[in-house]
C-alpha positions in Angstrom: -11.2 -2.9 -34.0 -10.0 0.9 -33.2 -8.3 1.2 -29.6 -8.0 4.6 -29.9 -9.3 6.4 -26.6 -7.6 7.8 -23.8 -8.3 6.1 -20.2 -11.2 7.3 -18.0 -10.1 8.4 -14.5 -13.8 8.5 -13.4 -13.6 4.9 -13.4 -10.4 4.1 -12.2 -8.7 4.2 -8.8 -7.1 7.3 -7.7 -3.6 6.3 -8.2 -4.2 5.5 -11.8 -3.9 9.0 -12.8 -0.5 9.4 -12.0 0.2 6.2 -14.2 -2.3 7.8 -17.1 -0.4 11.2 -17.2 3.0 9.1 -18.0 1.2 8.2 -21.2 0.0 11.7 -22.2 0.4 12.4 -26.1 -0.7 8.8 -27.0 -3.9 7.9 -27.7 -3.8 4.2 -29.2 -3.7 1.7 -26.7 -2.4 -1.1 -28.8 0.3 1.2 -30.2 1.4 2.3 -26.7 1.6 -1.2 -25.5 3.5 -2.3 -28.5 6.0 0.8 -28.5 6.3 0.3 -24.7 7.2 -3.5 -25.1 10.0 -2.5 -27.6 11.5 0.4 -25.5 11.4 -1.4 -22.3 12.9 -4.8 -23.6 15.7 -2.5 -25.3 16.1 -0.7 -22.1 16.3 -3.8 -19.7 18.8 -5.3 -22.3 21.2 -2.1 -21.8 21.3 -2.3 -18.1 24.7 -3.2 -16.5 24.6 -6.9 -15.0 27.0 -5.2 -12.2 23.7 -3.5 -10.9 21.3 -6.1 -11.1 21.5 -6.8 -7.5 21.9 -3.1 -6.5 19.6 -1.2 -3.9 19.9 2.3 -3.7 18.6 2.4 -0.1 18.0 0.0 2.6 14.5 -1.8 2.5 14.2 -1.0 -1.2 13.9 -3.4 -4.0 17.1 -4.6 -6.1 17.1 -3.4 -9.9 16.0 -7.1 -10.7 13.5 -6.9 -8.0 11.9 -3.7 -9.6 11.6 -5.3 -13.1 10.0 -8.3 -11.6 7.4 -6.2 -9.7 6.3 -4.4 -13.0 6.3 -7.7 -14.6 3.9 -9.5 -11.8 1.9 -6.2 -11.7 1.4 -6.5 -15.5 0.1 -10.1 -15.0 -2.3 -9.2 -12.6 -3.9 -6.3 -14.4 -4.0 -8.5 -17.4 -6.3 -11.0 -15.4 -8.5 -8.1 -14.2 -8.8 -6.9 -17.7 -9.8 -10.6 -18.8 -12.3 -10.7 -16.2 -13.9 -7.4 -16.7 -13.7 -7.7 -20.4 -15.8 -11.1 -20.1 -18.4 -9.0 -18.1 -17.5 -10.7 -14.7 -19.0 -8.7 -12.1 -17.3 -10.5 -9.3 -15.1 -8.3 -7.0 -11.5 -8.9 -7.5 -9.2 -8.8 -4.5 -6.2 -6.7 -4.2 -2.6 -8.0 -3.8 0.3 -7.1 -1.7 3.4 -6.2 -3.5 5.5 -6.4 -0.5 4.6 -10.0 0.0 5.2 -10.8 -3.3 8.7 -9.3 -3.5 9.6 -11.4 -0.3 8.3 -14.5 -1.9 9.8 -14.1 -5.6 13.2 -16.1 -5.8 14.6 -13.1 -7.6 18.3 -14.3 -6.8 17.9 -17.2 -9.2 17.0 -14.7 -12.2 19.1 -12.9 -14.6 18.4 -9.5 -16.3 18.0 -11.3 -19.7 15.8 -14.0 -18.0 13.6 -10.9 -16.8 13.9 -9.0 -20.1 12.5 -12.3 -22.0 9.9 -12.7 -19.3 8.6 -9.1 -19.7 8.5 -9.5 -23.3 6.5 -12.7 -23.1 4.0 -11.3 -20.5 3.7 -8.1 -22.7 3.1 -10.0 -25.9 0.4 -12.3 -23.9 -1.4 -9.0 -22.8 -1.2 -7.5 -26.5 -3.0 -10.6 -27.6 -5.6 -10.2 -24.9 -6.3 -7.0 -25.6 -6.3 -7.6 -29.6 -9.2 -9.9 -28.9 -11.4 -7.2 -27.4 -14.0 -4.8 -28.7 -15.1 -1.5 -27.4 -17.8 -3.0 -25.3 -15.2 -5.2 -23.8 -12.7 -2.5 -23.3 -14.8 -0.2 -21.5 -16.8 -2.6 -19.1 -16.3 -1.6 -15.6 -15.4 -4.3 -12.9 -14.2 -3.8 -9.2 -10.9 -4.7 -8.3 -9.7 -3.8 -4.7 -13.1 -2.2 -4.0 -12.6 0.5 -6.9 -14.2 0.3 -10.6 -11.8 -0.1 -13.7 -12.0 -1.0 -17.0 -9.6 -3.2 -19.3 -9.0 -0.1 -21.2 -7.9 1.8 -18.2 -5.7 -1.1 -17.2 -4.1 -1.3 -20.3 -3.0 2.2 -20.1 -1.8 1.9 -16.5 0.3 -1.0 -17.6 2.2 1.4 -20.2 2.3 4.2 -17.5 3.4 2.0 -14.7 6.4 0.4 -16.5 7.2 4.0 -17.8 7.3 4.8 -14.1 9.5 2.1 -12.9 11.8 2.5 -15.8 12.4 6.5 -14.7 12.9 5.2 -11.2 15.6 2.9 -12.2 17.3 5.9 -14.3 17.1 8.2 -11.6 18.0 5.9 -8.6 19.8 2.8 -9.7 21.9 3.9 -12.7 23.8 6.4 -10.5 27.7 6.3 -10.9 27.5 4.3 -14.1 28.3 5.1 -17.7 25.3 3.9 -19.0 23.3 6.7 -20.9 19.6 6.5 -21.3 
């Protein structure tokens, strides 16, 4: 099965274009998911534990909170991809990321724990996508009142993680010697 093919913004929520743009230059979804897994796991492993609970501004998530956010979002996108790939036309509700952040028990987590969880969740997603054929990858379902496809959701997952890793570099690693 070939996973060559860019996302289709015509069958995606408006916000998806931003995440698709983070993945420009890539055209193999499985390879993008795998490479992003390695890059992100290495990135998290290099983060200074002293910054784990850092917030760059009031009301912003901690560094650990950002990582958990992209893990939880990935789980939700994988669930949507599973539903759509099985031709389930039942609309899927959206989710409130703020509510998730308020109820995530992040204080009990370490960066290494979150790194391992990201690896586990992404590997599960890669396995999910490996089991899909073209018809499954491109079936449009509805989530949060907007059409989307498993292929698009996979590309959003990659772009979403790239986006948040860039935010971490730009806003959370200020005044550190870490070079990313």
